[in-house]
PDB file of N, CA, C and O in Angstrom:
ATOM      1  N   MET A   1     293.694 234.554-111.566  1.00  0.00           N
ATOM      2  CA  MET A   1     293.125 235.556-110.581  1.00  0.00           C
ATOM      3  C   MET A   1     293.298 236.991-111.332  1.00  0.00           C
ATOM      4  O   MET A   1     294.300 237.258-111.995  1.00  0.00           O
ATOM      5  N   ARG A   2     292.325 237.782-111.169  1.00  0.00           N
ATOM      6  CA  ARG A   2     292.387 239.016-111.881  1.00  0.00           C
ATOM      7  C   ARG A   2     293.063 240.110-110.946  1.00  0.00           C
ATOM      8  O   ARG A   2     292.925 240.074-109.723  1.00  0.00           O
ATOM      9  N   ALA A   3     293.762 241.034-111.566  1.00  0.00           N
ATOM     10  CA  ALA A   3     294.468 242.127-110.848  1.00  0.00           C
ATOM     11  C   ALA A   3     293.540 242.925-110.013  1.00  0.00           C
ATOM     12  O   ALA A   3     292.401 243.125-110.435  1.00  0.00           O
ATOM     13  N   PRO A   4     293.931 243.418-108.819  1.00  0.00           N
ATOM     14  CA  PRO A   4     292.956 244.108-108.196  1.00  0.00           C
ATOM     15  C   PRO A   4     293.002 245.499-108.650  1.00  0.00           C
ATOM     16  O   PRO A   4     294.049 245.912-109.148  1.00  0.00           O
ATOM     17  N   THR A   5     291.895 246.338-108.525  1.00  0.00           N
ATOM     18  CA  THR A   5     291.702 247.627-109.095  1.00  0.00           C
ATOM     19  C   THR A   5     292.235 248.603-107.955  1.00  0.00           C
ATOM     20  O   THR A   5     292.571 248.168-106.853  1.00  0.00           O
ATOM     21  N   ASP A   6     292.285 249.847-108.266  1.00  0.00           N
ATOM     22  CA  ASP A   6     292.767 250.789-107.193  1.00  0.00           C
ATOM     23  C   ASP A   6     291.957 250.903-106.104  1.00  0.00           C
ATOM     24  O   ASP A   6     292.364 250.915-104.942  1.00  0.00           O
ATOM     25  N   ARG A   7     290.503 251.010-106.547  1.00  0.00           N
ATOM     26  CA  ARG A   7     289.437 251.178-105.658  1.00  0.00           C
ATOM     27  C   ARG A   7     289.481 250.072-104.656  1.00  0.00           C
ATOM     28  O   ARG A   7     289.350 250.305-103.454  1.00  0.00           O
ATOM     29  N   GLU A   8     289.678 248.763-105.177  1.00  0.00           N
ATOM     30  CA  GLU A   8     289.817 247.533-104.385  1.00  0.00           C
ATOM     31  C   GLU A   8     290.971 247.599-103.412  1.00  0.00           C
ATOM     32  O   GLU A   8     290.863 247.386-102.204  1.00  0.00           O
ATOM     33  N   LYS A   9     292.015 247.894-104.008  1.00  0.00           N
ATOM     34  CA  LYS A   9     293.104 247.939-103.039  1.00  0.00           C
ATOM     35  C   LYS A   9     293.024 249.103-101.974  1.00  0.00           C
ATOM     36  O   LYS A   9     293.604 248.900-100.907  1.00  0.00           O
ATOM     37  N   GLU A  10     292.425 250.190-102.138  1.00  0.00           N
ATOM     38  CA  GLU A  10     292.218 251.203-101.091  1.00  0.00           C
ATOM     39  C   GLU A  10     291.108 250.471-100.109  1.00  0.00           C
ATOM     40  O   GLU A  10     291.262 250.476 -98.887  1.00  0.00           O
ATOM     41  N   SER A  11     290.201 249.967-100.623  1.00  0.00           N
ATOM     42  CA  SER A  11     289.195 249.319 -99.584  1.00  0.00           C
ATOM     43  C   SER A  11     289.665 248.216 -98.763  1.00  0.00           C
ATOM     44  O   SER A  11     289.201 248.033 -97.637  1.00  0.00           O
ATOM     45  N   PHE A  12     290.654 247.395 -99.320  1.00  0.00           N
ATOM     46  CA  PHE A  12     291.291 246.476 -98.488  1.00  0.00           C
ATOM     47  C   PHE A  12     292.441 246.772 -97.637  1.00  0.00           C
ATOM     48  O   PHE A  12     292.847 245.993 -96.775  1.00  0.00           O
ATOM     49  N   ARG A  13     292.997 247.997 -97.912  1.00  0.00           N
ATOM     50  CA  ARG A  13     293.967 248.578 -97.007  1.00  0.00           C
ATOM     51  C   ARG A  13     293.131 249.132 -95.722  1.00  0.00           C
ATOM     52  O   ARG A  13     293.649 249.132 -94.606  1.00  0.00           O
ATOM     53  N   LYS A  14     292.070 249.512 -95.904  1.00  0.00           N
ATOM     54  CA  LYS A  14     291.278 249.975 -94.681  1.00  0.00           C
ATOM     55  C   LYS A  14     290.917 248.795 -94.145  1.00  0.00           C
ATOM     56  O   LYS A  14     291.068 248.763 -92.923  1.00  0.00           O
ATOM     57  N   TRP A  15     290.448 247.709 -94.688  1.00  0.00           N
ATOM     58  CA  TRP A  15     289.976 246.342 -94.145  1.00  0.00           C
ATOM     59  C   TRP A  15     291.042 245.997 -93.415  1.00  0.00           C
ATOM     60  O   TRP A  15     290.831 245.923 -92.204  1.00  0.00           O
ATOM     61  N   ARG A  16     292.360 245.713 -93.870  1.00  0.00           N
ATOM     62  CA  ARG A  16     293.452 245.334 -93.175  1.00  0.00           C
ATOM     63  C   ARG A  16     293.732 246.026 -91.841  1.00  0.00           C
ATOM     64  O   ARG A  16     293.962 245.340 -90.845  1.00  0.00           O
ATOM     65  N   ASP A  17     293.721 247.242 -91.790  1.00  0.00           N
ATOM     66  CA  ASP A  17     293.878 248.122 -90.590  1.00  0.00           C
ATOM     67  C   ASP A  17     292.824 248.093 -89.704  1.00  0.00           C
ATOM     68  O   ASP A  17     293.010 248.405 -88.528  1.00  0.00           O
ATOM     69  N   ASN A  18     291.594 247.715 -90.165  1.00  0.00           N
ATOM     70  CA  ASN A  18     290.430 247.734 -89.123  1.00  0.00           C
ATOM     71  C   ASN A  18     289.306 246.971 -89.704  1.00  0.00           C
ATOM     72  O   ASN A  18     288.353 247.542 -90.235  1.00  0.00           O
ATOM     73  N   PRO A  19     289.416 245.558 -89.601  1.00  0.00           N
ATOM     74  CA  PRO A  19     288.432 244.869 -90.191  1.00  0.00           C
ATOM     75  C   PRO A  19     287.127 244.772 -89.514  1.00  0.00           C
ATOM     76  O   PRO A  19     287.006 244.753 -88.289  1.00  0.00           O
ATOM     77  N   THR A  20     286.122 244.707 -90.383  1.00  0.00           N
ATOM     78  CA  THR A  20     284.717 244.652 -89.757  1.00  0.00           C
ATOM     79  C   THR A  20     284.468 243.403 -89.171  1.00  0.00           C
ATOM     80  O   THR A  20     284.845 242.400 -89.775  1.00  0.00           O
ATOM     81  N   PRO A  21     283.847 243.290 -88.001  1.00  0.00           N
ATOM     82  CA  PRO A  21     283.569 241.921 -87.387  1.00  0.00           C
ATOM     83  C   PRO A  21     282.498 241.353 -88.268  1.00  0.00           C
ATOM     84  O   PRO A  21     281.620 242.006 -88.832  1.00  0.00           O
ATOM     85  N   MET A  22     282.687 239.983 -88.321  1.00  0.00           N
ATOM     86  CA  MET A  22     281.872 239.200 -89.071  1.00  0.00           C
ATOM     87  C   MET A  22     280.295 239.393 -88.948  1.00  0.00           C
ATOM     88  O   MET A  22     279.589 239.458 -89.954  1.00  0.00           O
ATOM     89  N   TRP A  23     279.798 239.477 -87.694  1.00  0.00           N
ATOM     90  CA  TRP A  23     278.473 239.559 -87.382  1.00  0.00           C
ATOM     91  C   TRP A  23     277.792 240.937 -87.758  1.00  0.00           C
ATOM     92  O   TRP A  23     276.619 241.046 -88.115  1.00  0.00           O
ATOM     93  N   LYS A  24     278.749 242.029 -87.619  1.00  0.00           N
ATOM     94  CA  LYS A  24     278.408 243.280 -87.917  1.00  0.00           C
ATOM     95  C   LYS A  24     278.151 243.526 -89.446  1.00  0.00           C
ATOM     96  O   LYS A  24     277.302 244.309 -89.874  1.00  0.00           O
ATOM     97  N   PHE A  25     279.016 242.736 -90.241  1.00  0.00           N
ATOM     98  CA  PHE A  25     279.024 243.010 -91.646  1.00  0.00           C
ATOM     99  C   PHE A  25     277.712 242.195 -92.128  1.00  0.00           C
ATOM    100  O   PHE A  25     276.877 242.680 -92.892  1.00  0.00           O
ATOM    101  N   ILE A  26     277.645 240.939 -91.601  1.00  0.00           N
ATOM    102  CA  ILE A  26     276.293 240.242 -92.029  1.00  0.00           C
ATOM    103  C   ILE A  26     275.096 240.895 -91.639  1.00  0.00           C
ATOM    104  O   ILE A  26     274.126 240.831 -92.395  1.00  0.00           O
ATOM    105  N   LEU A  27     275.020 241.560 -90.486  1.00  0.00           N
ATOM    106  CA  LEU A  27     273.816 242.179 -90.058  1.00  0.00           C
ATOM    107  C   LEU A  27     273.429 243.490 -90.867  1.00  0.00           C
ATOM    108  O   LEU A  27     272.266 243.738 -91.184  1.00  0.00           O
ATOM    109  N   ILE A  28     274.548 244.334 -91.182  1.00  0.00           N
ATOM    110  CA  ILE A  28     274.365 245.427 -91.964  1.00  0.00           C
ATOM    111  C   ILE A  28     273.991 245.200 -93.492  1.00  0.00           C
ATOM    112  O   ILE A  28     272.934 245.548 -94.017  1.00  0.00           O
ATOM    113  N   TYR A  29     274.980 244.597 -94.064  1.00  0.00           N
ATOM    114  CA  TYR A  29     275.109 244.444 -95.522  1.00  0.00           C
ATOM    115  C   TYR A  29     274.173 243.351 -95.981  1.00  0.00           C
ATOM    116  O   TYR A  29     273.497 243.529 -96.994  1.00  0.00           O
ATOM    117  N   GLY A  30     274.090 242.106 -95.212  1.00  0.00           N
ATOM    118  CA  GLY A  30     273.112 241.175 -95.543  1.00  0.00           C
ATOM    119  C   GLY A  30     271.622 241.430 -95.180  1.00  0.00           C
ATOM    120  O   GLY A  30     270.728 241.469 -96.025  1.00  0.00           O
ATOM    121  N   SER A  31     271.440 241.598 -93.855  1.00  0.00           N
ATOM    122  CA  SER A  31     270.049 241.532 -93.380  1.00  0.00           C
ATOM    123  C   SER A  31     269.446 242.934 -93.823  1.00  0.00           C
ATOM    124  O   SER A  31     268.518 243.060 -94.622  1.00  0.00           O
ATOM    125  N   LEU A  32     270.087 243.926 -93.209  1.00  0.00           N
ATOM    126  CA  LEU A  32     269.440 245.282 -93.301  1.00  0.00           C
ATOM    127  C   LEU A  32     269.432 245.934 -94.676  1.00  0.00           C
ATOM    128  O   LEU A  32     268.415 246.453 -95.138  1.00  0.00           O
ATOM    129  N   MET A  33     270.467 245.896 -95.244  1.00  0.00           N
ATOM    130  CA  MET A  33     270.589 246.485 -96.680  1.00  0.00           C
ATOM    131  C   MET A  33     269.903 245.540 -97.686  1.00  0.00           C
ATOM    132  O   MET A  33     268.898 245.928 -98.281  1.00  0.00           O
ATOM    133  N   TRP A  34     270.395 244.359 -97.887  1.00  0.00           N
ATOM    134  CA  TRP A  34     269.868 243.375 -98.936  1.00  0.00           C
ATOM    135  C   TRP A  34     268.354 243.056 -98.632  1.00  0.00           C
ATOM    136  O   TRP A  34     267.412 243.318 -99.381  1.00  0.00           O
ATOM    137  N   GLY A  35     268.286 242.439 -97.388  1.00  0.00           N
ATOM    138  CA  GLY A  35     267.000 242.019 -97.053  1.00  0.00           C
ATOM    139  C   GLY A  35     265.910 243.043 -97.128  1.00  0.00           C
ATOM    140  O   GLY A  35     264.947 242.771 -97.845  1.00  0.00           O
ATOM    141  N   THR A  36     265.931 244.225 -96.463  1.00  0.00           N
ATOM    142  CA  THR A  36     264.970 245.156 -96.590  1.00  0.00           C
ATOM    143  C   THR A  36     264.674 245.713 -98.091  1.00  0.00           C
ATOM    144  O   THR A  36     263.517 245.835 -98.492  1.00  0.00           O
ATOM    145  N   ILE A  37     265.725 246.019 -98.834  1.00  0.00           N
ATOM    146  CA  ILE A  37     265.556 246.524 -99.979  1.00  0.00           C
ATOM    147  C   ILE A  37     264.796 245.253-100.904  1.00  0.00           C
ATOM    148  O   ILE A  37     263.668 245.389-101.379  1.00  0.00           O
ATOM    149  N   ALA A  38     265.500 244.197-101.039  1.00  0.00           N
ATOM    150  CA  ALA A  38     264.903 242.921-101.898  1.00  0.00           C
ATOM    151  C   ALA A  38     263.488 242.649-101.421  1.00  0.00           C
ATOM    152  O   ALA A  38     262.617 242.409-102.258  1.00  0.00           O
ATOM    153  N   GLY A  39     263.234 242.669-100.250  1.00  0.00           N
ATOM    154  CA  GLY A  39     261.871 242.272 -99.588  1.00  0.00           C
ATOM    155  C   GLY A  39     260.751 243.217-100.071  1.00  0.00           C
ATOM    156  O   GLY A  39     259.681 242.818-100.532  1.00  0.00           O
ATOM    157  N   SER A  40     261.128 244.605 -99.908  1.00  0.00           N
ATOM    158  CA  SER A  40     260.298 245.695-100.364  1.00  0.00           C
ATOM    159  C   SER A  40     260.077 245.608-102.003  1.00  0.00           C
ATOM    160  O   SER A  40     258.946 245.734-102.472  1.00  0.00           O
ATOM    161  N   ILE A  41     261.148 245.400-102.777  1.00  0.00           N
ATOM    162  CA  ILE A  41     260.971 245.333-104.027  1.00  0.00           C
ATOM    163  C   ILE A  41     260.151 244.055-104.537  1.00  0.00           C
ATOM    164  O   ILE A  41     259.368 244.129-105.483  1.00  0.00           O
ATOM    165  N   ALA A  42     260.374 242.999-103.900  1.00  0.00           N
ATOM    166  CA  ALA A  42     259.517 241.806-104.097  1.00  0.00           C
ATOM    167  C   ALA A  42     258.042 242.025-103.747  1.00  0.00           C
ATOM    168  O   ALA A  42     257.137 241.535-104.423  1.00  0.00           O
ATOM    169  N   TYR A  43     257.870 242.667-102.827  1.00  0.00           N
ATOM    170  CA  TYR A  43     256.392 242.985-102.376  1.00  0.00           C
ATOM    171  C   TYR A  43     255.674 243.818-103.262  1.00  0.00           C
ATOM    172  O   TYR A  43     254.519 243.554-103.597  1.00  0.00           O
ATOM    173  N   PHE A  44     256.387 244.963-103.722  1.00  0.00           N
ATOM    174  CA  PHE A  44     255.653 245.964-104.595  1.00  0.00           C
ATOM    175  C   PHE A  44     255.578 245.317-106.106  1.00  0.00           C
ATOM    176  O   PHE A  44     254.702 245.678-106.892  1.00  0.00           O
ATOM    177  N   ILE A  45     256.525 244.374-106.432  1.00  0.00           N
ATOM    178  CA  ILE A  45     256.186 243.897-107.747  1.00  0.00           C
ATOM    179  C   ILE A  45     254.953 242.897-107.738  1.00  0.00           C
ATOM    180  O   ILE A  45     254.023 242.842-108.542  1.00  0.00           O
ATOM    181  N   THR A  46     255.177 242.178-106.698  1.00  0.00           N
ATOM    182  CA  THR A  46     253.894 241.138-106.521  1.00  0.00           C
ATOM    183  C   THR A  46     252.688 241.829-106.408  1.00  0.00           C
ATOM    184  O   THR A  46     251.696 241.410-107.006  1.00  0.00           O
ATOM    185  N   MET A  47     252.640 242.928-105.652  1.00  0.00           N
ATOM    186  CA  MET A  47     251.357 243.663-105.346  1.00  0.00           C
ATOM    187  C   MET A  47     250.952 244.423-106.866  1.00  0.00           C
ATOM    188  O   MET A  47     249.759 244.539-107.146  1.00  0.00           O
ATOM    189  N   SER A  48     251.792 244.825-107.620  1.00  0.00           N
ATOM    190  CA  SER A  48     251.455 245.506-108.777  1.00  0.00           C
ATOM    191  C   SER A  48     250.980 244.434-109.908  1.00  0.00           C
ATOM    192  O   SER A  48     250.151 244.667-110.788  1.00  0.00           O
ATOM    193  N   MET A  49     251.588 243.371-109.730  1.00  0.00           N
ATOM    194  CA  MET A  49     251.026 242.333-110.793  1.00  0.00           C
ATOM    195  C   MET A  49     249.709 241.751-110.425  1.00  0.00           C
ATOM    196  O   MET A  49     248.956 241.301-111.289  1.00  0.00           O
ATOM    197  N   ASN A  50     249.434 241.750-109.241  1.00  0.00           N
ATOM    198  CA  ASN A  50     248.145 241.180-108.711  1.00  0.00           C
ATOM    199  C   ASN A  50     247.110 242.171-108.593  1.00  0.00           C
ATOM    200  O   ASN A  50     245.947 241.856-108.341  1.00  0.00           O
ATOM    201  N   GLY A  51     247.522 243.464-108.783  1.00  0.00           N
ATOM    202  CA  GLY A  51     246.396 244.519-108.622  1.00  0.00           C
ATOM    203  C   GLY A  51     245.968 244.704-107.233  1.00  0.00           C
ATOM    204  O   GLY A  51     244.990 245.436-107.082  1.00  0.00           O
ATOM    205  N   ALA A  52     246.480 244.212-106.232  1.00  0.00           N
ATOM    206  CA  ALA A  52     246.008 244.150-104.871  1.00  0.00           C
ATOM    207  C   ALA A  52     246.177 245.505-104.246  1.00  0.00           C
ATOM    208  O   ALA A  52     246.985 246.275-104.765  1.00  0.00           O
ATOM    209  N   ALA A  53     245.499 245.874-103.187  1.00  0.00           N
ATOM    210  CA  ALA A  53     245.858 246.993-102.343  1.00  0.00           C
ATOM    211  C   ALA A  53     247.033 246.707-101.326  1.00  0.00           C
ATOM    212  O   ALA A  53     247.394 245.553-101.094  1.00  0.00           O
ATOM    213  N   PHE A  54     247.587 247.759-100.759  1.00  0.00           N
ATOM    214  CA  PHE A  54     248.742 247.553 -99.904  1.00  0.00           C
ATOM    215  C   PHE A  54     248.292 246.918 -98.708  1.00  0.00           C
ATOM    216  O   PHE A  54     247.325 247.381 -98.103  1.00  0.00           O
ATOM    217  N   ASP A  55     248.896 245.903 -98.308  1.00  0.00           N
ATOM    218  CA  ASP A  55     248.597 245.273 -97.083  1.00  0.00           C
ATOM    219  C   ASP A  55     249.893 245.228 -96.132  1.00  0.00           C
ATOM    220  O   ASP A  55     250.906 244.612 -96.461  1.00  0.00           O
ATOM    221  N   LEU A  56     249.777 245.915 -94.959  1.00  0.00           N
ATOM    222  CA  LEU A  56     250.849 246.120 -94.062  1.00  0.00           C
ATOM    223  C   LEU A  56     251.348 244.769 -93.535  1.00  0.00           C
ATOM    224  O   LEU A  56     252.558 244.545 -93.563  1.00  0.00           O
ATOM    225  N   ALA A  57     250.569 243.938 -93.098  1.00  0.00           N
ATOM    226  CA  ALA A  57     250.943 242.575 -92.515  1.00  0.00           C
ATOM    227  C   ALA A  57     251.740 241.880 -93.532  1.00  0.00           C
ATOM    228  O   ALA A  57     252.765 241.324 -93.141  1.00  0.00           O
ATOM    229  N   GLN A  58     251.403 241.818 -94.894  1.00  0.00           N
ATOM    230  CA  GLN A  58     251.994 241.065 -95.924  1.00  0.00           C
ATOM    231  C   GLN A  58     253.354 241.669 -96.157  1.00  0.00           C
ATOM    232  O   GLN A  58     254.344 240.970 -96.370  1.00  0.00           O
ATOM    233  N   TYR A  59     253.380 243.096 -96.107  1.00  0.00           N
ATOM    234  CA  TYR A  59     254.685 243.737 -96.463  1.00  0.00           C
ATOM    235  C   TYR A  59     255.660 243.457 -95.384  1.00  0.00           C
ATOM    236  O   TYR A  59     256.815 243.153 -95.685  1.00  0.00           O
ATOM    237  N   ILE A  60     255.283 243.536 -94.153  1.00  0.00           N
ATOM    238  CA  ILE A  60     256.256 243.218 -92.876  1.00  0.00           C
ATOM    239  C   ILE A  60     256.759 241.811 -93.152  1.00  0.00           C
ATOM    240  O   ILE A  60     257.957 241.550 -93.259  1.00  0.00           O
ATOM    241  N   THR A  61     255.725 240.864 -93.266  1.00  0.00           N
ATOM    242  CA  THR A  61     256.126 239.316 -93.319  1.00  0.00           C
ATOM    243  C   THR A  61     257.108 239.169 -94.559  1.00  0.00           C
ATOM    244  O   THR A  61     258.062 238.393 -94.497  1.00  0.00           O
ATOM    245  N   ARG A  62     256.849 239.935 -95.689  1.00  0.00           N
ATOM    246  CA  ARG A  62     257.816 239.733 -96.895  1.00  0.00           C
ATOM    247  C   ARG A  62     259.227 240.231 -96.385  1.00  0.00           C
ATOM    248  O   ARG A  62     260.210 239.492 -96.426  1.00  0.00           O
ATOM    249  N   VAL A  63     259.270 241.412 -95.944  1.00  0.00           N
ATOM    250  CA  VAL A  63     260.583 241.999 -95.525  1.00  0.00           C
ATOM    251  C   VAL A  63     261.275 241.268 -94.375  1.00  0.00           C
ATOM    252  O   VAL A  63     262.505 241.240 -94.346  1.00  0.00           O
ATOM    253  N   VAL A  64     260.535 240.669 -93.414  1.00  0.00           N
ATOM    254  CA  VAL A  64     261.197 239.887 -92.373  1.00  0.00           C
ATOM    255  C   VAL A  64     261.784 238.589 -92.900  1.00  0.00           C
ATOM    256  O   VAL A  64     262.886 238.175 -92.539  1.00  0.00           O
ATOM    257  N   VAL A  65     260.907 237.894 -93.869  1.00  0.00           N
ATOM    258  CA  VAL A  65     261.520 236.812 -94.544  1.00  0.00           C
ATOM    259  C   VAL A  65     262.791 236.998 -95.192  1.00  0.00           C
ATOM    260  O   VAL A  65     263.761 236.252 -95.057  1.00  0.00           O
ATOM    261  N   PHE A  66     262.730 238.098 -95.947  1.00  0.00           N
ATOM    262  CA  PHE A  66     264.107 238.450 -96.833  1.00  0.00           C
ATOM    263  C   PHE A  66     265.031 238.897 -95.735  1.00  0.00           C
ATOM    264  O   PHE A  66     266.180 238.520 -95.966  1.00  0.00           O
ATOM    265  N   MET A  67     264.926 239.499 -94.743  1.00  0.00           N
ATOM    266  CA  MET A  67     265.982 239.929 -93.787  1.00  0.00           C
ATOM    267  C   MET A  67     266.676 238.617 -93.158  1.00  0.00           C
ATOM    268  O   MET A  67     267.895 238.540 -93.008  1.00  0.00           O
ATOM    269  N   VAL A  68     265.797 237.620 -92.813  1.00  0.00           N
ATOM    270  CA  VAL A  68     266.485 236.290 -92.299  1.00  0.00           C
ATOM    271  C   VAL A  68     267.183 235.756 -93.612  1.00  0.00           C
ATOM    272  O   VAL A  68     268.325 235.321 -93.467  1.00  0.00           O
ATOM    273  N   ALA A  69     266.688 235.741 -94.741  1.00  0.00           N
ATOM    274  CA  ALA A  69     267.560 235.129 -95.694  1.00  0.00           C
ATOM    275  C   ALA A  69     268.840 235.940 -96.064  1.00  0.00           C
ATOM    276  O   ALA A  69     269.835 235.437 -96.585  1.00  0.00           O
ATOM    277  N   GLY A  70     268.693 237.286 -95.727  1.00  0.00           N
ATOM    278  CA  GLY A  70     269.782 238.108 -95.819  1.00  0.00           C
ATOM    279  C   GLY A  70     270.858 237.861 -95.114  1.00  0.00           C
ATOM    280  O   GLY A  70     271.958 238.110 -95.606  1.00  0.00           O
ATOM    281  N   LEU A  71     270.731 237.272 -93.698  1.00  0.00           N
ATOM    282  CA  LEU A  71     271.777 236.816 -92.902  1.00  0.00           C
ATOM    283  C   LEU A  71     272.576 235.758 -93.689  1.00  0.00           C
ATOM    284  O   LEU A  71     273.804 235.812 -93.616  1.00  0.00           O
ATOM    285  N   LEU A  72     271.981 234.787 -94.445  1.00  0.00           N
ATOM    286  CA  LEU A  72     272.907 233.800 -95.214  1.00  0.00           C
ATOM    287  C   LEU A  72     273.549 234.527 -96.292  1.00  0.00           C
ATOM    288  O   LEU A  72     274.710 234.231 -96.577  1.00  0.00           O
ATOM    289  N   PHE A  73     272.938 235.449 -96.932  1.00  0.00           N
ATOM    290  CA  PHE A  73     273.492 236.208 -97.958  1.00  0.00           C
ATOM    291  C   PHE A  73     274.653 237.082 -97.500  1.00  0.00           C
ATOM    292  O   PHE A  73     275.683 237.149 -98.171  1.00  0.00           O
ATOM    293  N   GLY A  74     274.517 237.652 -96.533  1.00  0.00           N
ATOM    294  CA  GLY A  74     275.649 238.534 -95.794  1.00  0.00           C
ATOM    295  C   GLY A  74     276.878 237.570 -95.482  1.00  0.00           C
ATOM    296  O   GLY A  74     278.021 237.944 -95.747  1.00  0.00           O
ATOM    297  N   TYR A  75     276.640 236.397 -94.948  1.00  0.00           N
ATOM    298  CA  TYR A  75     277.729 235.452 -94.596  1.00  0.00           C
ATOM    299  C   TYR A  75     278.495 234.976 -95.843  1.00  0.00           C
ATOM    300  O   TYR A  75     279.716 234.821 -95.832  1.00  0.00           O
ATOM    301  N   PHE A  76     277.668 234.736 -96.988  1.00  0.00           N
ATOM    302  CA  PHE A  76     278.549 234.540 -98.150  1.00  0.00           C
ATOM    303  C   PHE A  76     279.208 235.709 -98.722  1.00  0.00           C
ATOM    304  O   PHE A  76     280.321 235.568 -99.230  1.00  0.00           O
ATOM    305  N   MET A  77     278.636 236.852 -98.694  1.00  0.00           N
ATOM    306  CA  MET A  77     279.395 238.085 -99.013  1.00  0.00           C
ATOM    307  C   MET A  77     280.637 238.262 -98.278  1.00  0.00           C
ATOM    308  O   MET A  77     281.666 238.594 -98.866  1.00  0.00           O
ATOM    309  N   TYR A  78     280.592 238.037 -96.890  1.00  0.00           N
ATOM    310  CA  TYR A  78     281.686 238.212 -95.979  1.00  0.00           C
ATOM    311  C   TYR A  78     282.727 237.266 -96.313  1.00  0.00           C
ATOM    312  O   TYR A  78     283.908 237.610 -96.348  1.00  0.00           O
ATOM    313  N   ARG A  79     282.349 236.113 -96.556  1.00  0.00           N
ATOM    314  CA  ARG A  79     283.333 234.890 -96.936  1.00  0.00           C
ATOM    315  C   ARG A  79     284.018 235.282 -98.281  1.00  0.00           C
ATOM    316  O   ARG A  79     285.235 235.137 -98.399  1.00  0.00           O
ATOM    317  N   GLY A  80     283.283 235.759 -99.258  1.00  0.00           N
ATOM    318  CA  GLY A  80     283.820 236.109-100.365  1.00  0.00           C
ATOM    319  C   GLY A  80     284.869 237.235-100.278  1.00  0.00           C
ATOM    320  O   GLY A  80     285.928 237.199-100.906  1.00  0.00           O
ATOM    321  N   LYS A  81     284.523 238.186 -99.499  1.00  0.00           N
ATOM    322  CA  LYS A  81     285.520 239.302 -99.205  1.00  0.00           C
ATOM    323  C   LYS A  81     286.776 238.941 -98.570  1.00  0.00           C
ATOM    324  O   LYS A  81     287.856 239.407 -98.933  1.00  0.00           O
ATOM    325  N   VAL A  82     286.621 238.031 -97.531  1.00  0.00           N
ATOM    326  CA  VAL A  82     287.794 237.507 -96.904  1.00  0.00           C
ATOM    327  C   VAL A  82     288.821 236.586 -97.855  1.00  0.00           C
ATOM    328  O   VAL A  82     290.047 236.610 -97.744  1.00  0.00           O
ATOM    329  N   LYS A  83     288.156 235.862 -98.704  1.00  0.00           N
ATOM    330  CA  LYS A  83     288.708 235.041 -99.698  1.00  0.00           C
ATOM    331  C   LYS A  83     289.533 235.919-100.577  1.00  0.00           C
ATOM    332  O   LYS A  83     290.700 235.602-100.806  1.00  0.00           O
ATOM    333  N   ARG A  84     288.896 237.243-101.201  1.00  0.00           N
ATOM    334  CA  ARG A  84     289.529 238.031-101.866  1.00  0.00           C
ATOM    335  C   ARG A  84     290.717 238.825-101.353  1.00  0.00           C
ATOM    336  O   ARG A  84     291.665 239.162-102.063  1.00  0.00           O
ATOM    337  N   PHE A  85     290.582 239.103-100.023  1.00  0.00           N
ATOM    338  CA  PHE A  85     291.516 239.796 -99.288  1.00  0.00           C
ATOM    339  C   PHE A  85     292.835 238.830 -99.142  1.00  0.00           C
ATOM    340  O   PHE A  85     293.972 239.268 -99.321  1.00  0.00           O
ATOM    341  N   GLU A  86     292.591 237.644 -98.842  1.00  0.00           N
ATOM    342  CA  GLU A  86     293.713 236.624 -98.952  1.00  0.00           C
ATOM    343  C   GLU A  86     294.395 236.469-100.135  1.00  0.00           C
ATOM    344  O   GLU A  86     295.583 236.149-100.109  1.00  0.00           O
ATOM    345  N   GLN A  87     293.739 236.673-101.295  1.00  0.00           N
ATOM    346  CA  GLN A  87     294.262 236.591-102.617  1.00  0.00           C
ATOM    347  C   GLN A  87     295.244 237.798-102.834  1.00  0.00           C
ATOM    348  O   GLN A  87     296.332 237.572-103.362  1.00  0.00           O
ATOM    349  N   ILE A  88     294.940 238.932-102.490  1.00  0.00           N
ATOM    350  CA  ILE A  88     295.469 240.016-103.013  1.00  0.00           C
ATOM    351  C   ILE A  88     296.230 240.851-101.875  1.00  0.00           C
ATOM    352  O   ILE A  88     296.658 241.992-102.051  1.00  0.00           O
ATOM    353  N   LYS A  89     296.333 240.156-100.742  1.00  0.00           N
ATOM    354  CA  LYS A  89     296.895 240.837 -99.369  1.00  0.00           C
ATOM    355  C   LYS A  89     298.625 241.075 -99.790  1.00  0.00           C
ATOM    356  O   LYS A  89     299.204 242.022 -99.258  1.00  0.00           O
ATOM    357  N   ASP A  90     299.226 240.360-100.554  1.00  0.00           N
ATOM    358  CA  ASP A  90     300.558 240.715-100.881  1.00  0.00           C
ATOM    359  C   ASP A  90     300.752 241.857-101.727  1.00  0.00           C
ATOM    360  O   ASP A  90     301.805 242.492-101.662  1.00  0.00           O
ATOM    361  N   GLN A  91     299.677 242.228-102.648  1.00  0.00           N
ATOM    362  CA  GLN A  91     299.808 243.342-103.456  1.00  0.00           C
ATOM    363  C   GLN A  91     299.435 244.672-102.838  1.00  0.00           C
ATOM    364  O   GLN A  91     299.505 245.696-103.517  1.00  0.00           O
ATOM    365  N   LEU A  92     299.030 244.698-101.542  1.00  0.00           N
ATOM    366  CA  LEU A  92     298.628 245.900-100.937  1.00  0.00           C
ATOM    367  C   LEU A  92     299.807 246.752-100.326  1.00  0.00           C
ATOM    368  O   LEU A  92     299.571 247.825 -99.771  1.00  0.00           O
TER     369      LEU A  92
END
């Protein structure tokens, strides 16, 4: 196990005092942040490689699919954060 950084310690002190609910973490960090950004980037890369014009329906579909996948991504991020907290909680 690696030693926690000062920034990580400060973050987990706040987490210990006021933990974010799992559903809120998954929704914000997984679906909204990762899903919308990754979906937008994927759409614009595909669009530029194909030389196609902007299509709003395809863009919305791509972002919605990535937002749904982001729920799973957010769950694993939350699980990793909880595991790391359990590892270093004695050092806080």
